[in-house]
C-alpha positions in Angstrom: 57.0 10.9 64.1 57.9 9.5 61.1 57.7 10.2 57.7 54.6 9.6 56.2 55.4 7.5 52.5 54.0 9.8 49.5 54.9 7.6 46.8 51.6 7.3 45.4 52.3 4.8 42.7 51.2 0.5 42.4 53.8 -1.8 43.6 55.4 -4.0 40.1 53.4 -7.3 40.2 55.9 -10.2 41.0 55.1 -11.4 37.5 56.2 -8.1 35.3 59.8 -8.9 37.9 59.9 -12.2 36.9 59.1 -10.5 33.2 60.8 -7.6 32.7 59.5 -7.6 29.0 56.3 -7.0 29.9 57.4 -3.9 32.4 56.4 -1.1 29.1 53.1 -2.7 29.5 52.7 -1.8 33.0 53.9 1.1 32.7 51.8 2.2 30.1 48.0 0.5 32.2 49.5 3.1 34.7 49.8 5.4 33.6 46.2 5.6 30.5 45.8 1.9 31.2 42.9 2.5 33.6 41.0 5.7 32.0 41.0 3.8 28.4 39.3 1.2 30.0 36.7 3.2 31.6 36.0 5.6 28.6 35.2 1.8 27.0 33.2 1.0 28.8 31.3 4.4 29.1 31.5 4.5 25.0 30.0 0.8 25.4 27.2 1.7 27.5 26.3 5.0 24.9 25.4 3.3 21.9 24.0 0.5 24.3 21.5 3.4 25.5 21.6 4.2 21.7 19.9 1.7 20.7 17.7 1.3 23.0 15.9 4.6 22.7 16.1 4.2 19.0 14.5 1.1 20.0 12.4 2.4 22.2 11.4 5.3 19.7 10.4 2.3 17.2 8.4 0.8 19.3 6.6 4.2 20.4 6.0 4.9 16.2 4.7 1.9 15.8 1.7 2.5 19.0 1.2 6.2 17.4 0.8 4.4 13.4 -2.1 2.3 15.3 -4.1 5.9 17.4 -3.8 7.3 14.5 -6.0 4.8 12.8 -7.9 2.6 15.4 -9.0 6.3 17.3 -12.6 7.4 16.2 -14.0 8.9 19.0 -13.1 12.7 20.5 -12.2 11.2 24.0 -10.1 8.0 22.4 -9.0 11.1 19.8 -7.2 13.5 22.6 -5.2 10.5 24.8 -3.4 9.5 21.6 -2.6 13.4 20.6 -1.7 13.0 24.9 0.1 9.8 24.0 1.2 10.7 21.1 1.7 14.2 20.3 5.3 14.8 19.5 5.8 11.6 17.8 5.9 11.3 13.3 2.2 11.2 13.0 1.2 13.9 16.4 0.6 16.9 13.4 -2.7 14.3 11.8 -3.4 13.1 15.2 -4.6 16.9 16.3 -5.3 18.3 13.1 -8.3 14.4 13.4 -9.4 15.4 16.1 -9.0 19.6 15.7 -12.2 18.0 13.1 -13.5 16.5 15.6 -14.0 19.1 17.8 -15.3 20.9 14.5 -18.4 18.1 13.6 -19.1 18.1 18.1 -19.5 21.7 17.2 -16.4 22.3 19.8 -15.5 25.6 17.8 -13.2 27.0 20.5 -11.3 23.4 21.4 -11.0 23.2 17.3 -10.0 26.7 16.6 -7.3 26.0 20.5 -6.1 22.7 18.4 -5.4 24.4 14.7 -3.2 27.2 16.7 -0.9 24.8 18.5 -1.4 22.6 15.7 0.0 25.9 12.8 3.1 26.0 15.5 4.3 23.3 15.3 4.3 22.4 11.6 6.1 25.0 10.6 8.4 23.4 8.4 5.8 19.8 6.8 3.9 23.1 4.7 1.0 20.3 4.4 -0.2 20.1 7.4 0.5 24.0 8.3 -2.0 24.1 5.0 -5.4 22.5 6.5 -4.1 23.9 10.4 -4.8 27.1 8.9 -7.4 26.8 6.9 -9.3 24.5 9.7 -8.4 28.1 12.4 -10.8 30.7 9.4 -13.5 27.6 9.2 -13.5 27.7 13.1 -13.6 31.4 13.0 -16.7 30.9 10.9 -18.5 29.0 13.5 -17.5 31.0 16.6 -19.4 33.5 13.6 -16.2 35.8 13.8 -17.7 36.5 10.0 -14.4 39.5 9.9 -11.8 37.7 11.9 -12.6 34.3 9.2 -12.8 36.8 6.2 -10.0 37.8 7.0 -8.0 34.6 7.5 -9.2 32.7 4.5 -8.2 36.1 2.2 -5.0 35.7 3.7 -4.6 32.6 2.8 -5.8 32.2 -0.1 -4.2 36.2 -1.2 -0.9 34.7 -0.2 2.0 33.9 -3.0 2.8 30.7 -1.8 -0.9 29.1 -1.8 -1.1 30.0 -5.9 -0.6 25.6 -6.8 -2.4 25.4 -3.6 -5.5 22.4 -3.7 -7.0 24.2 -0.6 -6.5 28.1 -2.7 -10.4 28.7 -4.5 -11.2 26.6 -0.8 -10.8 29.1 0.7 -11.8 31.9 -2.0 -15.1 30.7 -2.1 -14.2 30.9 2.5 -13.8 34.6 2.4 -16.6 35.2 -0.7 -19.6 33.6 2.5 -17.8 35.0 5.1 -18.5 38.2 3.3 -21.9 37.2 2.9 -22.2 36.4 6.9 -21.2 39.1 7.7 -23.8 41.3 5.8 -22.5 41.7 2.5 -24.1 39.3 -0.3 -24.2 41.7 -3.2 -20.6 42.0 -2.7 -19.9 38.4 -2.3 -21.7 37.4 -4.9 -19.5 39.4 -6.6 -16.7 37.8 -6.0 -18.1 34.4 -6.6 -18.8 35.8 -10.1 -15.1 36.8 -10.6 -14.1 33.3 -9.2 -16.7 32.1 -11.8 -14.7 34.2 -14.4 -11.2 32.9 -13.3 -11.9 29.3 -13.8 -12.1 27.2 -16.7 -12.5 23.7 -14.6 -16.1 22.7 -14.7 -15.6 21.0 -10.9 -14.9 24.2 -9.5 -17.8 26.7 -11.2 -19.4 23.8 -10.1 -18.6 24.5 -6.8 -18.9 27.5 -7.4 -22.9 27.5 -8.3 -23.6 25.6 -5.3 -21.9 28.0 -3.6 -23.6 31.2 -4.7 -27.2 29.4 -4.7 -26.3 28.8 -0.8 -25.7 32.4 -0.3 -28.9 33.7 -2.7 -30.8 31.7 -0.5 -29.8 32.1 2.4 -31.8 34.9 4.8 -31.4 36.4 8.0 -34.1 37.0 9.4 -34.9 33.4 9.4 -34.0 30.5 12.3 -30.0 30.6 11.9 -29.1 27.5 9.3 -25.9 26.2 7.6 -24.8 27.4 4.6 -22.7 23.8 4.3 -26.4 22.1 5.0 -27.7 24.9 2.4 -25.0 24.5 0.3 -25.2 20.8 0.3 -29.7 20.9 0.6 -29.4 22.9 -2.5 -27.1 20.0 -4.2 -28.9 17.7 -4.0 -32.0 19.6 -4.8 -30.7 19.8 -8.4 -29.1 16.6 -8.6 -32.9 15.2 -7.6 -34.4 17.1 -10.3 -32.0 15.9 -12.3 -32.4 12.6 -12.2 -36.4 13.2 -12.4 -35.9 15.1 -16.0 -33.7 11.4 -17.5 -35.6 8.9 -15.9 -38.8 10.8 -17.8 -36.6 11.3 -21.4 -35.9 7.5 -21.0 -38.1 5.9 -19.6 -40.9 4.3 -22.7 -44.9 4.8 -22.3 -46.3 2.6 -20.8 -49.4 0.0 -23.4 -52.3 -0.3 -22.1 -53.2 -3.5 -19.6 -55.1 -5.6 -21.5 -58.6 -6.4 -19.5 -58.5 -9.6 -17.8 -60.6 -12.1 -18.4 -61.4 -14.6 -15.8 -62.6 -18.5 -17.3 -65.6 -19.4 -16.5 -66.9 -21.4 -13.4 -67.2 -24.9 -13.9 -70.8 -25.7 -12.6 -71.1 -28.1 -9.8 -72.2 -31.1 -9.9 -75.2 -32.4 -8.0 -74.9 -33.8 -4.2 -75.9 -36.8 -4.3 -77.3 -38.5 -1.0 -77.1 -42.7 -0.4 -80.5 -43.6 -0.4 -81.1 -43.8 3.7 -80.8 -48.0 4.6 -84.5 -48.4 6.1 -84.6 -49.2 9.7 -85.1 -52.5 11.2 -88.8 -52.3 13.7 -87.8 -52.8 16.7 -89.2 -56.4 18.1 -90.1 -56.1 21.9 -89.1 -59.7 23.3 -92.7 -61.8 24.6 -93.1 -61.1 28.3 -93.1 -64.2 30.7 -96.5 -65.4 31.2 -96.4 -65.5 35.2 -98.1 -67.7 37.6 -100.7 -68.0 38.7 -101.2 -66.4 42.4 -102.6 -69.6 45.0 -106.7 -67.8 46.6 -106.0 -66.5 50.0 -106.8 -69.2 52.6 -110.5 -68.1 53.9 -110.3 -66.3 57.9 -112.3 -69.3 59.9 -114.9 -66.9 62.0 -114.7 -68.4 65.6 -117.6 -70.6 67.1 -119.7 -69.3 68.8 -120.1 -70.0 72.7 -123.2 -72.3 74.4 -125.1 -71.4 77.1 
């Protein structure tokens, strides 16, 4: 049995044999050339995949932005969150979906959506703040007033939120939930403290409206949202102010002069035109009838001779 040739080096091509100066290039190709080319091919594929992925993500971001603008119904927002929840506009889509749930009184769905948003938006303070306050509102909608009060108060008492635009909203929410939980007097004291601590007129108006709503709230009556009560009170106050302003501005009306109707012109008597005399109808003369000839006398038969 003959020994197998264990030499795996490729045979030198005839071109290289004819041109010995190509031998170094051939040696490089045999040792490193193939692996280098393979690396270049892989690198090219990676670059192509990178640009293709980037273009795909750009297209997905464009579609996500379009969904954020064009989705209105709860179902449309649910589909948008399902498709684009992981994009840059995902938090904004979830906020809109949670608000849609809340407006439809689907408070548990709103609470779950806000919980997911809080978890995913930790690095984005703007979205996280809205989610925390929205979660407290959802607890209030579920009539979990103590939990809602604690959630509002936790946000309001956080030193990181001292300049937040939602700070007053959280403080009002905490006092409102305290009233809903049964401590109406404590809530009114909180409202008074808030009003004394602020110099902003708009903030004072918000506090006064909420205070008035809490004062009017009667838990024995049919359940009525404090938001609706506050809106109704604000509308009543605005209507009263409008009425007072109208009374001050309106000048006294001048008495109206009696209307004098002009005398009617006498109607001219109607003159009927004279009727034309009727011409008597004259019958045409009848034609004289011709005289009738006398009828011939009947002859009597002669008596028979004896």
